[in-house]
C-alpha positions in Angstrom: -101.9 -103.6 -118.2 -102.4 -105.6 -121.4 -100.7 -109.0 -121.5 -97.7 -109.3 -124.0 -98.9 -109.9 -127.5 -98.6 -113.5 -128.8 -97.5 -112.0 -132.1 -99.1 -111.8 -135.5 -101.0 -114.7 -137.2 -99.1 -116.8 -139.7 -99.5 -117.0 -143.4 -99.1 -113.3 -143.9 -102.2 -112.2 -141.8 -101.2 -109.1 -139.9 -103.8 -109.8 -137.2 -102.5 -110.5 -133.7 -102.8 -114.2 -132.8 -105.4 -115.4 -130.3 -103.6 -116.8 -127.2 -103.1 -120.6 -127.8 -103.8 -120.4 -131.5 -101.8 -119.6 -134.6 -104.5 -117.4 -136.1 -106.1 -114.1 -135.4 -109.7 -113.9 -134.2 -110.9 -113.3 -137.8 -109.2 -116.5 -139.1 -109.9 -118.8 -136.2 -111.9 -122.0 -137.1 -115.5 -121.8 -135.9 -115.0 -124.3 -133.1 -111.8 -122.6 -131.8 -113.5 -119.2 -132.1 -116.5 -120.4 -130.1 -114.2 -121.9 -127.5 -112.2 -118.6 -127.2 -115.3 -116.5 -126.9 -116.7 -118.9 -124.3 -113.5 -118.4 -122.3 -114.0 -114.7 -122.0 -115.7 -113.0 -119.1 -116.8 -109.5 -118.5 -113.8 -107.2 -117.9 -111.4 -109.5 -119.8 -108.4 -108.0 -121.6 -108.4 -108.0 -125.4 -105.6 -107.7 -127.9 -106.9 -107.8 -131.5 -104.5 -105.4 -133.2 -104.5 -105.5 -137.0 -107.6 -107.7 -136.9 -110.4 -107.3 -139.3 -113.9 -107.4 -137.8 -117.2 -108.0 -139.5 -120.3 -106.8 -137.7 -121.2 -110.3 -136.6 -117.8 -111.1 -135.3 -117.6 -107.9 -133.3 -121.1 -108.5 -131.9 -120.1 -112.0 -130.9 -117.0 -110.7 -129.1 -119.0 -108.0 -127.2 -121.7 -110.5 -126.3 -119.1 -112.7 -124.7 -118.1 -109.7 -122.6 -121.6 -108.6 -121.6 -122.2 -108.2 -117.9 -125.2 -110.3 -116.8 -126.1 -107.7 -114.2 -126.3 -104.8 -116.6 -126.6 -106.4 -119.9 -123.8 -104.2 -121.2 -120.3 -105.1 -122.5 -117.5 -104.6 -120.0 -114.0 -104.7 -121.4 -110.6 -104.6 -119.6 -107.7 -103.4 -121.6 -108.8 -103.3 -125.2 -106.3 -103.1 -128.0 -107.7 -102.5 -131.4 -104.7 -100.7 -132.9 -104.8 -100.9 -136.7 -107.9 -103.0 -136.5 -110.4 -102.8 -139.4 -114.1 -102.7 -138.8 -115.8 -103.8 -142.0 -119.3 -103.5 -140.8 -121.1 -101.5 -138.2 -119.1 -101.2 -135.0 -121.5 -101.2 -132.1 -119.8 -100.3 -128.8 -122.9 -98.6 -127.4 -123.1 -98.6 -123.6 -119.8 -100.5 -123.4 -117.5 -99.9 -120.5 -113.7 -99.9 -121.1 -112.2 -100.5 -117.6 -108.7 -100.5 -118.9 -107.0 -98.6 -121.8 -108.9 -98.5 -125.0 -106.5 -98.3 -127.9 -107.9 -97.7 -131.4 -104.9 -95.9 -132.9 -104.9 -96.1 -136.7 -108.0 -98.2 -136.7 -110.3 -98.0 -139.7 -114.1 -97.9 -139.3 -115.5 -98.6 -142.8 -119.1 -98.3 -141.6 -120.8 -96.7 -138.7 -119.0 -96.6 -135.4 -121.3 -96.4 -132.4 -119.8 -95.5 -129.0 -123.0 -93.9 -127.7 -123.1 -93.9 -123.9 -119.8 -95.8 -123.7 -117.6 -95.3 -120.6 -113.8 -95.1 -120.9 -112.4 -95.4 -117.4 -108.8 -95.3 -118.5 -107.0 -93.8 -121.5 -108.8 -93.8 -124.8 -106.6 -93.6 -127.9 -108.0 -93.0 -131.3 -105.0 -91.3 -132.8 -104.8 -91.5 -136.6 -108.0 -93.6 -136.7 -110.2 -93.3 -139.8 -114.0 -93.2 -139.5 -115.3 -93.6 -143.1 -118.9 -93.3 -142.0 -120.7 -91.8 -139.0 -119.0 -91.9 -135.7 -121.3 -91.7 -132.7 -120.0 -90.8 -129.2 -123.2 -89.2 -127.9 -123.3 -89.3 -124.1 -120.0 -91.1 -123.9 -117.8 -90.6 -120.8 -114.0 -90.4 -121.0 -112.7 -90.5 -117.4 -109.1 -90.3 -118.5 -107.3 -88.9 -121.5 -109.1 -89.2 -124.9 -106.7 -89.0 -127.8 -108.0 -88.3 -131.3 -104.9 -86.6 -132.7 -104.6 -86.9 -136.5 -107.9 -88.9 -136.6 -110.0 -88.7 -139.8 -113.8 -88.6 -139.6 -115.0 -88.9 -143.1 -118.6 -88.6 -142.1 -120.5 -87.2 -139.2 -118.8 -87.3 -135.8 -121.3 -87.2 -133.0 -120.1 -86.2 -129.5 -123.3 -84.7 -128.2 -123.5 -84.7 -124.4 -120.2 -86.5 -124.2 -118.2 -86.0 -121.0 -114.4 -85.8 -121.2 -113.2 -86.0 -117.6 -109.6 -85.8 -118.6 -107.7 -84.3 -121.5 -109.4 -84.4 -124.9 -106.9 -84.3 -127.7 -108.1 -83.6 -131.2 -105.1 -81.8 -132.6 -104.6 -82.2 -136.4 -107.9 -84.1 -136.5 -109.9 -83.9 -139.8 -113.7 -83.8 -139.6 -114.9 -84.3 -143.2 -118.5 -84.6 -142.1 -120.4 -82.7 -139.5 -118.8 -82.5 -136.0 -121.5 -82.6 -133.3 -120.3 -81.6 -129.8 -123.5 -80.0 -128.5 -123.8 -80.1 -124.7 -120.4 -81.9 -124.5 -118.5 -81.4 -121.2 -114.7 -81.0 -121.2 -113.6 -81.2 -117.6 -109.9 -81.0 -118.4 -108.0 -79.6 -121.4 -109.7 -79.7 -124.8 -107.2 -79.5 -127.6 -108.3 -78.9 -131.2 -105.2 -77.1 -132.4 -104.6 -77.3 -136.2 -107.8 -79.5 -136.5 -109.8 -79.2 -139.7 -113.6 -79.1 -139.8 -114.7 -79.4 -143.4 -118.4 -79.4 -142.5 -120.4 -77.9 -139.8 -118.8 -77.8 -136.3 -121.4 -77.5 -133.6 -120.4 -76.9 -130.0 -123.7 -75.3 -128.8 -124.0 -75.4 -125.0 -120.7 -77.2 -124.7 -118.9 -76.6 -121.4 -115.1 -76.3 -121.3 -114.1 -76.4 -117.7 -110.4 -76.2 -118.4 -108.2 -74.8 -121.2 -109.8 -74.8 -124.6 -107.3 -74.7 -127.5 -108.4 -74.1 -131.0 -105.1 -72.5 -132.2 -104.6 -72.6 -136.0 -107.8 -74.6 -136.4 -109.6 -74.3 -139.7 -113.4 -74.2 -139.9 -114.3 -74.6 -143.6 -118.0 -74.5 -142.8 -120.1 -72.9 -140.1 -118.7 -73.0 -136.6 -121.3 -72.7 -133.8 -120.4 -72.1 -130.2 -123.7 -70.6 -129.2 -124.3 -70.7 -125.4 -121.0 -72.5 -124.9 -119.3 -71.9 -121.6 -115.5 -71.5 -121.4 -114.5 -71.6 -117.7 -110.8 -71.3 -118.4 -108.8 -69.7 -121.1 -110.1 -70.1 -124.6 -107.5 -69.8 -127.4 -108.5 -69.2 -131.0 -105.3 -67.6 -132.2 -104.7 -67.8 -136.0 -107.9 -69.7 -136.3 -109.5 -69.6 -139.7 -113.3 -69.3 -139.9 -114.2 -69.6 -143.6 -117.9 -69.5 -143.1 -120.1 -68.1 -140.3 -118.8 -68.2 -136.8 -121.5 -68.1 -134.1 -120.7 -67.3 -130.5 -124.0 -65.8 -129.5 -124.6 -66.1 -125.7 -121.3 -67.8 -125.2 -119.6 -67.2 -121.8 -115.9 -66.7 -121.4 -115.0 -66.8 -117.7 -111.3 -66.4 -118.3 -109.2 -64.8 -121.1 -110.6 -65.3 -124.6 -108.0 -64.8 -127.3 -108.8 -64.5 -131.0 -105.5 -62.8 -131.9 -104.8 -63.0 -135.6 -107.9 -65.0 -136.3 -109.6 -64.7 -139.7 -113.4 -64.5 -140.0 -114.2 -64.8 -143.7 -117.9 -64.6 -143.2 -120.2 -63.3 -140.5 -118.8 -63.3 -137.0 -121.5 -63.2 -134.4 -120.8 -62.6 -130.7 -124.2 -61.2 -129.8 -125.0 -61.4 -126.0 -121.7 -63.1 -125.4 -120.1 -62.4 -122.0 -116.3 -61.8 -121.6 -115.6 -61.8 -117.9 -111.8 -61.4 -118.4 -109.8 -60.0 -121.3 -111.2 -60.3 -124.8 -108.4 -60.3 -127.3 -109.0 -59.7 -130.9 -105.6 -58.1 -131.7 -104.8 -58.2 -135.5 -108.0 -60.3 -136.1 -109.4 -59.9 -139.6 -113.2 -59.7 -140.2 -114.0 -60.0 -143.9 -117.7 -59.7 -143.4 -120.0 -58.3 -140.7 -118.8 -58.6 -137.2 -121.6 -58.5 -134.6 -121.1 -57.9 -130.9 -124.6 -56.7 -130.1 -125.5 -56.8 -126.4 -122.1 -58.4 -125.6 -120.7 -57.8 -122.2 -117.0 -57.0 -121.8 -116.3 -57.0 -118.1 -112.6 -56.3 -118.5 -110.3 -55.4 -121.3 -111.6 -55.4 -124.9 -108.5 -55.6 -127.1 -109.1 -54.8 -130.7 -105.7 -53.3 -131.5 -105.0 -53.4 -135.2 -108.1 -55.4 -135.9 -109.4 -55.1 -139.4 -113.1 -55.0 -140.4 -113.6 -55.1 -144.1 -117.4 -54.7 -143.9 -119.0 -53.5 -140.7 -118.6 -53.9 -136.9 -121.6 -53.7 -134.6 -121.3 -53.2 -130.9 -124.9 -52.1 -130.4 -126.1 -52.2 -126.8 -122.8 -53.8 -125.8 -121.5 -53.1 -122.3 -117.9 -52.2 -121.6 -117.6 -52.3 -117.8 -113.8 -51.6 -117.3 -112.3 -51.5 -120.8 -109.9 -48.5 -121.0 -109.6 -48.6 -124.8 -111.2 -49.8 -127.9 -108.8 -49.9 -130.8 -106.9 -48.6 -132.7 -108.9 -50.5 -135.3 -109.7 -50.0 -139.0 -113.1 -50.6 -140.6 -114.0 -50.1 -144.3 -117.6 -49.8 -143.4 -119.5 -48.7 -140.3 -118.6 -49.1 -136.6 -121.8 -49.1 -134.6 -121.7 -48.5 -130.9 -125.3 -47.2 -130.6 -126.8 -48.0 -127.2 -123.5 -49.2 -125.9 -122.5 -48.4 -122.3 -118.9 -47.5 -121.3 -118.5 -47.7 -117.5 -114.9 -46.6 -117.1 -112.6 -43.9 -118.6 -112.0 -45.1 -122.2 -110.3 -44.1 -125.4 -111.8 -45.1 -128.7 -109.3 -45.0 -131.6 -111.1 -45.8 -134.8 -110.4 -45.3 -138.5 -113.6 -46.0 -140.4 -116.0 -44.6 -142.9 -118.8 -44.1 -140.3 -119.2 -44.3 -136.6 -122.7 -44.6 -135.1 -123.0 -43.5 -131.5 -126.8 -43.0 -131.2 -127.9 -43.2 -127.5 -124.5 -44.4 -126.5 -123.8 -43.9 -122.7 -120.5 -42.9 -121.2 -120.4 -43.1 -117.4 -117.0 -41.6 -117.1 -114.5 -39.5 -119.1 -113.9 -40.5 -122.6 -111.9 -39.6 -125.7 -113.0 -40.5 -129.2 -110.1 -40.2 -131.7 -111.1 -40.8 -135.2 -109.9 -40.8 -138.8 -111.9 -40.7 -142.0 -115.2 -41.1 -140.1 -118.6 -39.5 -140.3 -120.0 -39.5 -136.8 -123.6 -39.7 -135.7 -123.9 -38.8 -131.9 -127.6 -38.2 -131.8 -129.0 -38.6 -128.2 -125.7 -39.8 -126.8 -125.4 -39.5 -123.0 -122.3 -38.4 -121.1 -122.1 -36.8 -117.7 -118.3 -36.3 -117.8 -116.0 -34.5 -120.2 -116.0 -36.2 -123.6 -113.7 -35.2 -126.5 -114.2 -36.0 -130.1 -111.1 -35.3 -132.1 -109.6 -35.8 -135.5 -106.3 -37.8 -135.5 -104.1 -36.1 -138.0 -101.7 -39.0 -138.5 -102.2 -42.8 -138.6 -102.6 -44.4 -135.2 -99.5 -45.7 -133.5 -99.6 -49.3 -132.2 -98.0 -50.5 -129.0 -95.1 -51.9 -131.0 -94.4 -48.4 -132.3 -95.6 -49.1 -135.8 -98.3 -47.2 -137.7 -101.6 -49.0 -138.1 -102.2 -49.9 -141.7 -105.1 -48.1 -143.4 -105.1 -49.7 -146.8 -108.8 -50.4 -146.5 -109.4 -46.6 -146.5 -107.0 -45.6 -149.2 -109.9 -44.5 -151.5 -111.3 -42.0 -149.0 -110.9 -38.4 -150.0 -109.2 -37.3 -146.7 -108.7 -38.4 -143.2 -110.9 -35.7 -141.7 -113.8 -36.4 -139.4 -117.3 -35.1 -140.1 -120.1 -34.8 -137.6 -123.5 -35.9 -138.8 -125.7 -35.2 -135.8 -125.6 -33.9 -132.2 -129.4 -33.9 -131.8 -130.6 -34.7 -128.3 -127.1 -34.4 -126.8 -126.3 -32.4 -123.6 -123.2 -30.6 -124.8 -122.2 -29.1 -121.5 -119.2 -31.5 -121.3 -118.5 -31.9 -125.0 -115.2 -30.9 -126.7 -114.9 -31.0 -130.4 -111.4 -30.7 -131.9 -110.7 -30.3 -135.7 -114.2 -31.6 -136.7 -116.0 -30.8 -139.9 -119.5 -29.6 -138.8 -120.7 -28.6 -142.2 -123.3 -31.4 -142.3 -124.1 -31.6 -138.5 -127.7 -31.5 -137.3 -127.8 -29.4 -134.1 -131.6 -28.9 -133.5 -132.5 -30.4 -130.1 -129.0 -30.2 -128.7 -129.0 -29.1 -125.0 -126.5 -26.6 -123.5 -125.1 -26.0 -126.9 -123.7 -22.7 -125.7 -121.3 -24.6 -123.5 -119.7 -26.7 -126.2 -116.0 -26.2 -126.6 -114.7 -26.0 -130.2 -111.0 -26.5 -130.4 -108.6 -26.4 -133.3 -110.2 -26.0 -136.7 -113.9 -26.8 -136.6 -115.5 -25.8 -139.9 -119.1 -25.2 -140.9 -120.9 -25.1 -144.2 -121.1 -21.8 -146.1 -123.7 -20.1 -148.4 -123.7 -21.0 -152.1 -120.8 -19.2 -153.7 -121.0 -16.8 -156.6 -124.0 -15.1 -158.2 -127.2 -17.1 -158.6 -130.4 -16.4 -160.5 -133.9 -16.3 -158.9 -137.0 -15.2 -160.6 -135.0 -13.7 -163.4 -132.8 -11.5 -161.2 -129.3 -12.1 -159.9 -128.8 -13.1 -156.3 -125.5 -13.1 -154.4 -125.2 -14.2 -150.8 -122.5 -12.7 -148.6 -120.1 -15.3 -147.5 -120.7 -16.7 -144.0 -120.9 -19.9 -142.0 -124.3 -21.5 -142.0 -125.8 -24.6 -140.4 -126.7 -27.6 -142.4 -130.3 -27.3 -141.3 -130.5 -23.8 -142.8 -129.3 -25.3 -146.0 -132.1 -27.8 -145.8 -134.7 -25.2 -145.0 -133.7 -22.8 -147.8 -133.6 -25.7 -150.3 -137.3 -26.4 -149.5 -138.4 -22.8 -150.1 -140.3 -22.1 -153.4 -138.0 -20.6 -156.0 -134.9 -21.6 -154.0 -131.7 -20.9 -155.9 -129.4 -23.7 -156.7 -126.6 -24.4 -154.3 -128.5 -25.0 -151.1 -128.1 -28.6 -149.9 -131.2 -30.8 -149.8 -131.9 -32.4 -146.5 -130.6 -35.9 -145.9 -133.0 -38.7 -144.9 -134.1 -38.4 -141.3 -133.1 -34.7 -141.0 -136.6 -33.6 -140.3 -138.4 -30.3 -141.2 -136.5 -27.8 -139.1 -137.4 -24.2 -139.7 -136.4 -20.6 -138.6 -138.2 -20.9 -135.2 -136.0 -23.8 -134.2 -132.8 -22.6 -135.8 -132.7 -19.1 -134.2 -131.9 -20.6 -130.7 -129.3 -22.9 -132.2 -127.5 -20.0 -133.8 -127.7 -18.0 -130.6 -126.2 -20.8 -128.5 -123.3 -21.3 -131.0 -122.7 -17.6 -131.0 -122.3 -17.6 -127.3 -120.0 -20.6 -127.4 -117.7 -18.7 -129.8 -117.9 -15.6 -127.7 -117.0 -17.5 -124.6 -114.1 -18.9 -126.5 -112.9 -15.3 -127.2 -113.6 -15.8 -130.9 -115.7 -12.7 -131.7 -115.2 -12.8 -135.4 -116.3 -16.4 -135.5 -119.3 -15.5 -133.4 -120.4 -12.9 -135.9 -121.6 -15.4 -138.5 -123.8 -17.1 -136.0 -125.2 -13.8 -134.9 -126.0 -13.1 -138.5 -127.6 -16.5 -138.8 -129.7 -15.9 -135.7 -131.0 -12.6 -137.0 -131.7 -14.2 -140.4 -133.8 -16.8 -138.8 -135.7 -14.2 -136.7 -136.4 -12.2 -139.8 -137.8 -15.2 -141.6 -139.7 -16.6 -138.6 -143.4 -15.9 -139.3 -144.6 -17.7 -136.1 -142.4 -16.4 -133.3 -141.5 -13.0 -134.6 -144.0 -10.2 -134.8 -144.6 -8.5 -138.1 -143.3 -5.1 -137.0 -140.2 -6.7 -135.6 -139.6 -8.5 -138.9 -139.9 -5.2 -140.6 -137.3 -3.6 -138.3 -135.0 -6.7 -138.8 -135.5 -6.4 -142.6 -134.4 -2.8 -142.5 -131.5 -3.6 -140.3 -130.5 -6.4 -142.7 -130.8 -4.1 -145.8 -128.8 -1.2 -144.3 -125.8 -3.1 -142.7 -126.4 -6.8 -142.7 -127.3 -6.7 -139.0 -124.3 -4.5 -138.3 -121.9 -7.0 -139.8 -121.5 -5.9 -143.4 -119.4 -2.7 -143.5 -119.5 -2.6 -147.3 -123.3 -2.5 -147.3 -123.4 0.3 -144.7 -120.7 2.3 -146.6 -122.6 1.7 -149.8 -125.8 3.1 -148.3 -123.8 6.0 -146.8 -122.3 6.8 -150.2 -125.7 6.7 -151.8 -127.2 8.9 -149.1 -124.4 11.4 -149.5 -124.8 11.5 -153.2 -128.6 12.0 -152.9 -127.9 14.8 -150.3 -125.5 16.5 -152.6 -127.8 16.3 -155.6 -130.7 17.6 -153.5 -128.7 20.4 -152.0 -127.4 21.5 -155.5 -130.9 21.4 -156.9 -133.0 22.8 -154.0 -131.0 23.5 -150.9 -128.5 26.1 -151.9 -129.8 29.7 -152.6 -129.3 31.5 -155.8 -126.9 34.0 -154.2 -125.6 34.2 -150.7 -127.7 36.8 -148.9 -125.8 40.0 -148.0 -125.9 41.3 -144.5 -127.9 44.6 -144.1 -127.7 47.1 -141.3 -130.8 49.3 -140.5 -131.3 52.0 -137.9 -132.7 55.5 -137.1 -130.5 58.5 -136.3 -132.2 60.6 -133.6 -132.8 64.3 -134.5 -129.9 66.4 -133.4 -127.6 63.4 -133.3 -127.0 61.0 -130.5 -126.6 57.2 -130.1 -127.6 55.2 -133.2 -129.0 51.6 -132.9 -128.5 49.3 -135.9 -130.2 46.0 -136.7 -128.1 43.6 -138.7 -129.8 40.9 -140.7 -129.9 39.0 -143.9 -132.4 38.9 -146.6 -134.3 35.7 -147.3 -132.4 33.3 -149.5 -133.9 33.0 -152.9 -134.5 29.6 -154.6 -132.0 28.8 -157.3 -132.8 29.5 -160.9 -130.9 28.8 -164.0 -127.9 26.5 -163.9 -128.1 24.5 -160.6 -125.2 22.1 -161.1 -122.1 24.1 -161.1 -118.7 23.4 -159.6 -119.2 26.1 -157.0 -122.6 24.7 -155.9 -121.1 21.1 -155.8 -118.3 22.3 -153.5 -120.8 23.9 -151.2 -123.2 20.9 -151.2 -120.2 18.5 -150.5 -119.1 20.6 -147.6 -122.6 20.6 -146.1 -122.9 16.8 -146.6 -119.5 15.9 -145.2 -120.3 18.0 -142.1 -123.6 16.3 -141.8 -121.9 12.9 -141.7 -120.0 13.8 -138.6 -123.0 15.6 -137.2 -121.7 19.1 -137.6 -123.2 22.3 -139.2 -121.4 23.8 -142.2 -122.7 27.3 -141.5 -123.9 27.5 -145.1 -126.9 29.6 -146.1 -129.6 27.2 -147.2 -133.1 27.5 -148.6 -135.9 26.2 -146.5 -135.8 22.9 -148.4 -132.1 22.8 -147.9 -132.5 23.2 -144.2 -134.7 20.1 -144.0 -132.4 18.2 -146.3 -129.5 19.0 -144.0 -131.5 17.9 -141.0 -132.3 14.6 -142.6 -128.7 14.1 -143.6 -127.4 14.9 -140.1 -129.8 12.2 -138.7 -129.3 9.4 -141.2 -125.7 9.6 -142.4 -124.0 9.4 -139.0 -126.1 6.3 -138.3 -124.9 4.6 -141.5 -121.3 5.6 -140.6 -121.7 4.2 -137.2 -123.1 0.9 -138.6 -120.1 0.6 -140.9 -117.7 1.2 -137.9 -119.7 -1.4 -135.9 -119.4 -3.9 -138.7 -115.6 -3.5 -138.9 -115.3 -3.8 -135.1 -117.3 -7.0 -135.0 -115.0 -8.5 -137.6 -111.7 -7.6 -136.0 -112.2 -7.4 -132.3 -110.8 -10.1 -129.9 
């Protein structure tokens, strides 16, 4: 241990007296200083507290302690508390065999401790480095204390090894802090430290606890390729500029709870082998977790993303939940892999899940979001549902959604299911009005729960080529909207295709409508299936490549007469028109002028005997004169009504009337049947 201090120098000098002299080393006469230095040997203890050192004086002191075998200074216990180093302080390659105390020391010029070895405690608490401080490749074998130290210029700790605790709590780095490839074999404490310039910890290794609680990084903080072999704590840390953790490895728990990232937060290719905690963290700019690996829990409960959050190609091996979290922009999990049963709870403007893979059951509960699920892969049941109320956190409170207060509603809209195998897909309360379905596999097996809505035809009456056009209300796919909007002379109201929607036509849409019709029928929703049957028939009618011309003609007639057996009003209208035509024709040509009287003819044998009579009617005569009388209308109506129900009215008719009745008895029951079929298709269960 250090020898007892001989006390301060006289005459007001605060420096500690050199043993045997009344002055400190800085004030010793030249001869006495030379004698003192000559008395020193490598490994000698030093006590020069409060002493002021020039560069030449410090060099002379260290030269006196230089080991002839190595050519490097070797110090025993070295006390430089409150010392002032006026010039460059060169401690490169020095070995401190005892304690090295530099508490409250002031380094007015460069301080060089490169490759120095501290075999005992090193204390730099409350020291001030006014110029660069170099500790590259230094080795601290015992505790290194830098609490409340101020580095006014660059602090260099590249490749430094801290074999015991490294304490930097409340330290201020006004210049750049370089810790690249540093090794912290014991605890590393940076709690409440302030980094006013760049903080670089690239490839640093933290073998024990790493504490950065309440630390402030006013400039970029880089931990790229850093390795945290024990717990890493960044709770309430403030990153005011970019935070880079690309390719970092967290072998134990990593906690960023309540941390604030005011600029980009980059965790690309980072590996979290234990729990990754980002509860209540705030990301004010983009947060990037591309290709990150979460081998255990990924805790983002109540995390807030004010811009976007990207988890593209990330791997979640055992995470059972992601969220609840809120994002004012887009959450992107495209290409991500979920290896265990998981629940995603997200309130965001958009969710991208393109080519996302779920290897187990999953539930995606959303608010406000537009979802793109194109080419997602899942082999087990997956549910996408709208959460009607704000998410409830583990503490029982509702998650704040102030970032989304400007959104029109909390409903969820599906943008695309292209390329998805929907055999295990459940959609609950999802708006499918803008969803792209072409290319979806096993769409007939999708389950639609709750209120899943589709787009509709343009409402009201529109004008096309100078004539009014009115579409019967029905559910339609977004892709039919896009196709009709592309047609020459398309009426206003059809939605133009969004970018990337492709050029889907009737040939591709007919199978989609057919599959959705079957899905509704399997769900016992026959009225709902009717609109998709109508859409299927419409696409077949307009398909000029896969539907023969004759078939298109039949479909066109079917559409005109009854709307494919789904428009009762249309069939009834045609029935009424047919009946009216029948009545008019019968009154004009079908009913005779007078009803023919029965006539009996026969021959009486001479002398009497049995008489044989033949009873017949005369030929009906075509009408003349006034055809349209009340009496003739009544007769024509009777014939027509009986024809509708496929019966004969037993009314005498002209030859033309007979053919009119035959035609009526063939066509009008069909129209009546089509009307009955349309009603049944709308009301059956």
